[in-house]
Steps between C-alpha positions, in 0.01 A plus 500: 500500500406181682333362185817549301702303753244216506484489119881505474531210744236299311669563165840402637364181654323405176816565299701291746252213481480505125874484453539183708522198268230235516638163607318166512471340842330164451745218432402204283155443355204727559261354759187613680548651842162375633225249427129568453196304385421780257822455305515238225721198565870549431604402151817510295301643210611856571841421647787719391778275373795722592412752772757767577753392761503678835664844502449552126468862399177581313380811322147643480557656157438277201794461262470719191562366154566714198341355189623612163225478246649557160178462304336796674682737267384321185162616370332261259373677191230365269658531156253304285161333516525145630292217646667313784436302817567675832652350817156373611450308175238743365513638146554876461528736205744791519469805276752787479221764518323680784182335643261744329644414157511129588130510600409651162705233319343221710150626431570513125644145511193373690271651239711346220468159671123559529502436874207655684604791725275517806658796678795736478624660821815698437505630860548137613731421203259230383311389192242224562398254229238226482670169588214273388688350198786379723365453853207312651223677686465464875304195612411624850244762392139468386564734209877482447675816390709497185872472575697820471872538428678815615800620302722716721773735380754636747782749466838331529832678449462691173213287367196291587438145620173329406346194663161330533288392797160341526232698682410334830651209690479235228799344329652638183731237344846632417486323162188699411663824617807426288285418194299824532804717563676338203205594275498851643877534460486377137231759425693785665 
């Protein structure tokens, strides 16, 4: 019984404290209340231009904003095959087929172009080709490896997006990517 009374008193005091509004008490600019050698020298770098005047009521809860996003209801659908440049400036092919069908079409186009396929890894959504005709070998190795270009195909909406990356950390010029994807697109 005693615990209930103590808990009730604590709850009532917490409710009473939480309902009291928070009010600022420091008039004028914010200043330090003490000096110490450990503190950096005072500077106007972090000064607040318009501090709240004394006795201003403040709230601990952040204001809520309701954002209406109209485009969230629109789903972009891939209607036809196209070659375009994405928001990052990289060329991409879109096909209105599922990734498995797109991978088969890409592989057939690569063979028609007589590019050398080095590896196919459908689990990673990747076909790797020999990049020697378009890219230089590494110069920081005793026996430099031949450059490899990975062609990735990802599911997007109702279709597939296809893009290229160079294996490793070396550069892959966007102009070369665009040229290769254009050839691939024309063959598809």
